[in-house]
C-alpha positions as CSV (number, residue, x, y, z in Angstrom):
1,X,25.1,111.5,-97.4
2,X,28.7,110.0,-97.6
3,X,29.0,106.5,-96.4
4,X,32.1,107.4,-94.1
5,X,29.9,109.9,-92.2
6,X,26.9,107.9,-91.5
7,X,28.5,106.0,-88.4
8,X,29.6,109.4,-87.2
9,X,26.2,110.6,-87.4
10,X,24.6,107.7,-86.0
11,X,26.9,107.8,-83.1
12,X,26.2,111.6,-82.2
13,X,22.5,111.0,-82.8
14,X,22.8,107.9,-80.5
15,X,24.2,110.1,-77.8
16,X,22.1,112.9,-78.1
17,X,19.1,110.7,-77.9
18,X,20.7,108.8,-74.6
19,X,21.6,111.8,-72.6
20,X,18.1,113.0,-73.2
21,X,16.4,110.0,-72.4
22,X,18.8,109.7,-69.3
23,X,18.0,113.2,-68.2
24,X,14.2,112.3,-68.2
25,X,14.7,108.9,-66.5
26,X,14.4,108.4,-62.8
27,X,12.2,107.4,-59.9
28,X,10.1,110.6,-61.3
29,X,10.3,110.6,-65.1
30,X,10.3,114.3,-66.4
31,X,8.1,114.6,-69.7
32,X,9.1,116.9,-72.8
33,X,7.3,120.0,-71.0
34,X,9.6,119.6,-68.1
35,X,12.6,119.2,-70.2
36,X,11.7,122.2,-72.0
37,X,11.1,124.4,-69.1
38,X,14.4,123.5,-67.5
39,X,16.3,123.7,-70.7
40,X,14.8,127.6,-71.1
41,X,16.0,128.5,-67.6
42,X,12.6,128.1,-65.6
43,X,13.5,128.6,-61.6
44,X,10.6,126.1,-60.3
45,X,11.9,123.2,-58.0
46,X,11.6,120.5,-60.8
47,X,13.8,122.6,-63.0
48,X,16.5,123.1,-60.6
49,X,16.4,119.4,-59.9
50,X,17.0,118.5,-63.5
51,X,19.7,121.1,-64.2
52,X,21.4,121.0,-60.7
53,X,21.4,117.3,-60.0
54,X,20.2,115.0,-63.0
55,X,21.9,116.7,-66.0
56,X,25.3,116.7,-64.2
57,X,25.4,113.1,-63.3
58,X,24.1,112.3,-66.8
59,X,26.9,114.1,-68.3
60,X,29.4,112.5,-65.5
61,X,28.3,109.0,-66.7
62,X,29.0,110.0,-70.4
63,X,32.6,110.9,-69.5
64,X,33.2,107.7,-67.4
65,X,31.9,105.8,-70.6
66,X,34.1,107.3,-72.7
67,X,37.2,107.0,-70.7
68,X,36.3,103.3,-70.6
69,X,35.8,103.0,-74.0
70,X,39.0,104.9,-74.8
71,X,41.0,102.8,-72.3
72,X,39.6,99.3,-73.7
73,X,40.6,100.5,-77.2
74,X,44.1,101.1,-76.2
75,X,44.5,97.6,-74.2
76,X,43.1,95.7,-77.2
77,X,45.4,97.6,-79.4
78,X,48.6,97.0,-77.1
79,X,48.0,93.6,-76.5
80,X,46.5,92.8,-79.7
81,X,44.0,91.1,-78.1
82,X,40.3,91.4,-78.4
83,X,39.4,90.3,-75.1
84,X,41.7,92.8,-73.5
85,X,39.5,94.9,-70.9
86,X,40.3,97.1,-68.1
87,X,38.1,95.0,-65.6
88,X,39.6,91.9,-67.1
89,X,43.2,92.9,-67.0
90,X,43.0,94.1,-63.6
91,X,43.7,97.5,-64.2
92,X,40.1,98.3,-62.7
93,X,40.7,96.4,-59.7
94,X,43.9,97.9,-59.2
95,X,42.4,101.5,-59.4
96,X,39.4,100.3,-56.9
97,X,42.0,99.2,-54.5
98,X,44.1,102.4,-54.6
99,X,40.6,104.4,-54.2
100,X,39.7,102.0,-51.3
101,X,42.7,102.9,-49.5
102,X,42.1,106.9,-50.2
103,X,38.4,106.2,-48.7
104,X,39.5,104.1,-45.8
105,X,43.0,105.0,-44.7
106,X,43.3,108.6,-42.9
107,X,46.1,110.0,-44.7
108,X,45.6,113.7,-44.0
109,X,45.3,114.4,-47.5
110,X,42.3,116.2,-49.4
111,X,40.2,112.9,-50.4
112,X,39.3,113.8,-54.1
113,X,43.1,114.2,-55.4
114,X,44.5,111.4,-53.4
115,X,41.7,109.3,-54.6
116,X,42.5,110.0,-58.2
117,X,46.3,109.7,-57.6
118,X,46.0,106.2,-55.5
119,X,43.6,105.0,-58.3
120,X,46.1,105.9,-61.2
121,X,48.8,104.2,-59.4
122,X,46.7,101.2,-58.7
123,X,45.6,100.9,-62.1
124,X,49.2,101.3,-63.5
125,X,50.9,98.9,-61.2
126,X,48.0,96.2,-61.6
127,X,48.3,96.3,-65.5
128,X,52.0,96.1,-65.3
129,X,52.1,93.0,-63.0
130,X,49.7,91.3,-65.2
131,X,52.3,92.1,-68.2
132,X,55.1,90.7,-66.3
133,X,53.5,87.5,-65.2
134,X,52.6,87.0,-69.1
135,X,55.9,87.6,-69.9
136,X,57.6,85.4,-67.4
137,X,55.3,82.7,-68.3
138,X,56.4,83.2,-72.0
139,X,53.3,84.1,-73.4
140,X,51.4,87.3,-74.2
141,X,48.7,86.1,-76.2
142,X,45.0,86.2,-75.6
143,X,44.4,83.0,-73.2
144,X,47.7,84.0,-71.2
145,X,46.7,87.5,-70.6
146,X,43.3,86.7,-69.7
147,X,44.5,84.2,-67.2
148,X,47.1,86.4,-65.6
149,X,44.4,89.5,-65.4
150,X,41.7,87.1,-63.8
151,X,44.4,86.0,-61.2
152,X,45.4,89.6,-60.5
153,X,42.1,90.9,-60.4
154,X,40.9,88.2,-57.7
155,X,44.0,88.8,-55.6
156,X,43.2,92.8,-55.6
157,X,39.6,92.3,-55.0
158,X,40.3,90.1,-52.0
159,X,42.6,92.9,-50.8
160,X,39.9,95.4,-51.6
161,X,37.7,93.4,-49.2
162,X,39.9,92.8,-46.5
163,X,40.4,96.5,-46.3
164,X,36.9,97.0,-46.3
165,X,36.4,94.7,-43.2
166,X,39.5,95.9,-41.5
167,X,39.4,99.5,-41.4
168,X,35.8,100.5,-41.8
169,X,34.6,101.9,-38.3
170,X,31.7,104.3,-37.2
171,X,33.6,107.2,-39.1
172,X,33.6,105.4,-42.3
173,X,30.4,104.2,-43.6
174,X,31.1,100.5,-45.1
175,X,27.8,101.0,-47.1
176,X,29.2,103.8,-49.0
177,X,32.5,101.9,-49.8
178,X,30.6,99.0,-51.2
179,X,28.3,100.7,-53.2
180,X,31.2,102.5,-54.7
181,X,33.1,99.3,-55.4
182,X,29.9,97.8,-57.0
183,X,30.0,100.8,-59.5
184,X,27.6,104.2,-59.5
185,X,28.3,107.7,-60.9
186,X,27.8,110.2,-58.3
187,X,26.3,113.5,-59.0
188,X,29.1,116.2,-59.2
189,X,29.1,119.6,-58.8
190,X,29.5,121.9,-62.0
191,X,33.1,122.7,-61.2
192,X,34.0,119.1,-60.7
193,X,32.1,118.1,-63.9
194,X,33.9,120.6,-65.9
195,X,37.4,119.2,-64.7
196,X,36.1,115.7,-65.6
197,X,34.9,116.8,-69.1
198,X,38.6,118.5,-69.9
199,X,40.3,115.3,-68.4
200,X,38.0,113.5,-70.7
201,X,39.2,115.4,-73.7
202,X,42.9,115.4,-72.4
203,X,42.6,111.5,-72.3
204,X,41.3,111.5,-75.9
205,X,44.0,113.6,-77.2
206,X,46.5,111.5,-75.2
207,X,45.3,108.2,-76.8
208,X,45.1,109.8,-80.3
209,X,48.9,110.4,-80.4
210,X,49.0,106.6,-79.8
211,X,47.0,105.9,-82.8
212,X,49.7,105.3,-85.6
213,X,51.9,103.1,-82.7
214,X,48.8,101.1,-82.1
215,X,48.2,100.4,-85.8
216,X,52.0,99.5,-86.1
217,X,51.6,97.0,-83.1
218,X,48.9,95.5,-85.2
219,X,51.7,94.2,-87.9
220,X,53.6,92.7,-85.3
221,X,56.9,93.5,-83.4
222,X,58.9,93.0,-86.2
223,X,57.1,95.1,-88.6
224,X,56.6,97.8,-86.0
225,X,60.3,97.8,-85.3
226,X,61.3,97.9,-89.2
227,X,58.9,100.9,-89.1
228,X,61.1,102.5,-86.5
229,X,59.2,102.1,-83.5
230,X,61.0,101.4,-80.1
231,X,58.1,98.6,-79.5
232,X,58.9,98.0,-75.8
233,X,59.2,101.9,-75.2
234,X,55.6,102.3,-77.0
235,X,54.0,99.7,-75.1
236,X,55.2,101.0,-71.5
237,X,53.8,104.5,-72.8
238,X,50.7,103.1,-74.0
239,X,49.9,101.1,-70.9
240,X,50.8,104.4,-68.7
241,X,47.9,106.3,-70.8
242,X,45.7,103.5,-70.8
243,X,46.0,103.1,-66.9
244,X,45.5,106.9,-66.5
245,X,42.0,107.0,-68.3
246,X,41.0,103.9,-66.5
247,X,41.6,105.2,-63.5
248,X,40.0,108.5,-63.7
249,X,37.0,106.5,-64.6
250,X,37.1,104.3,-61.7
251,X,37.7,107.6,-59.6
252,X,34.5,109.0,-60.8
253,X,32.4,105.7,-61.4
254,X,33.6,103.0,-59.3
255,X,33.9,99.5,-61.0
256,X,32.2,99.4,-64.1
257,X,32.7,96.1,-66.0
258,X,32.7,95.3,-69.9
259,X,32.3,98.7,-71.3
260,X,36.0,98.8,-71.9
261,X,35.5,95.4,-73.8
262,X,32.3,96.1,-75.6
263,X,32.7,99.7,-76.6
264,X,36.0,99.2,-78.9
265,X,33.9,96.0,-80.7
266,X,30.9,98.2,-81.4
267,X,33.2,101.0,-82.5
268,X,35.4,99.0,-84.8
269,X,32.2,97.2,-86.6
270,X,31.4,100.9,-87.3
271,X,34.3,102.5,-88.5
272,X,37.0,99.8,-89.0
273,X,40.1,99.0,-87.2
274,X,42.6,102.1,-87.6
275,X,42.9,103.7,-84.4
276,X,42.9,107.3,-85.6
277,X,38.8,106.6,-86.2
278,X,38.6,103.6,-83.6
279,X,39.8,105.9,-80.5
280,X,37.2,108.8,-80.9
281,X,34.4,106.1,-82.1
282,X,34.9,103.9,-78.8
283,X,34.6,106.7,-76.5
284,X,31.1,107.7,-78.1
285,X,30.0,104.2,-77.7
286,X,31.4,103.9,-74.2
287,X,29.4,107.1,-73.4
288,X,26.2,105.9,-75.1
289,X,26.4,102.5,-73.1
290,X,27.3,104.0,-69.7
291,X,24.4,106.8,-70.2
292,X,22.0,104.2,-70.9
293,X,23.1,102.0,-68.2
294,X,23.0,104.7,-65.5
295,X,19.6,105.4,-66.7
296,X,18.4,102.0,-66.0
297,X,20.1,101.8,-62.8
298,X,17.9,105.0,-61.5
299,X,14.7,103.8,-62.9
300,X,14.0,100.2,-63.0
301,X,13.3,99.7,-59.1
302,X,12.3,103.1,-58.1
303,X,13.0,104.4,-55.1
304,X,16.0,102.3,-54.9
305,X,18.7,102.5,-57.3
306,X,20.6,99.5,-58.6
307,X,24.5,99.7,-58.7
308,X,25.7,100.8,-62.1
309,X,28.4,97.7,-62.1
310,X,25.6,95.3,-61.8
311,X,24.0,96.8,-64.8
312,X,26.8,96.6,-67.2
313,X,27.8,93.2,-65.7
314,X,24.5,91.6,-66.6
315,X,24.4,93.2,-70.2
316,X,28.2,92.7,-70.9
317,X,28.8,89.0,-69.6
318,X,26.8,87.4,-72.5
319,X,29.0,89.5,-74.7
320,X,32.0,88.5,-73.1
321,X,31.0,84.9,-73.4
322,X,30.3,85.1,-77.3
323,X,33.5,86.9,-77.7
324,X,35.5,84.3,-75.8
325,X,33.6,81.5,-77.6
326,X,34.5,82.8,-80.9
327,X,38.1,83.6,-80.0
328,X,38.7,80.2,-78.5
329,X,36.9,78.3,-81.7
330,X,39.5,76.3,-83.8
């Protein structure tokens, strides 16, 4: 086996193993015989449960993770900052604020497309606010972006909490909104899952079109401009694409922290820094991480379910602390 293929085979094998384990995991674990009966089309209740409920949720979790991995890789490339992450830079918080408006405010429009649209607008707006603050302060380094992102995320979180307290009533279950905010993949119907899968593939294609520009940005603005790149225009376009994939992930999975930070780093260790390989690798790593985290969320404390965002925060917090210490080390 050639060396360049080994990381990809390992990622695909890891994803297949993660999907199989996640389908089996839950309050009532499914054994190999149960999975085989479901895969061969048996119509008993247990097989239908696995095919109609558990499998769509597992595949949706994989799509959400892939989108978060793509968003994290794009933001780290745009900002040339290994600490850049949708959650920390305010994009996820902006998407969550927009989605909370869709859930709480009766706007008279179908909720599913309205949630996706407002999540996208919130993610895009929050990211540009962070960039504007950093530029006004005269800094776009790791510390400046991180501080601006933390501040914006805190304000957005406060606004979201205010909306939840002020607008929830007997017609809007606050527990449902709070559970969504803490992160959690809902089981979609098969048509919705097909739409999410197609949108994930479209996000991968859109981010791959940015690969060469992201590689040039890594050389610095002057070098990128010397190769004929419109740096400001490219950055704005890349942020738009990154915000779109993050908004889609938040719309389907709520706030899931640190996946967008960890997935690109793991992918970079496996396939190197060039974005043509890094982006799909980050998508695969993100899919594996969220699939595994969702399986843990469903099976650790049965019959209760731990919010997905809490699982990824507990696992990703130490990872971020290690990266921050390495980044700030003189």
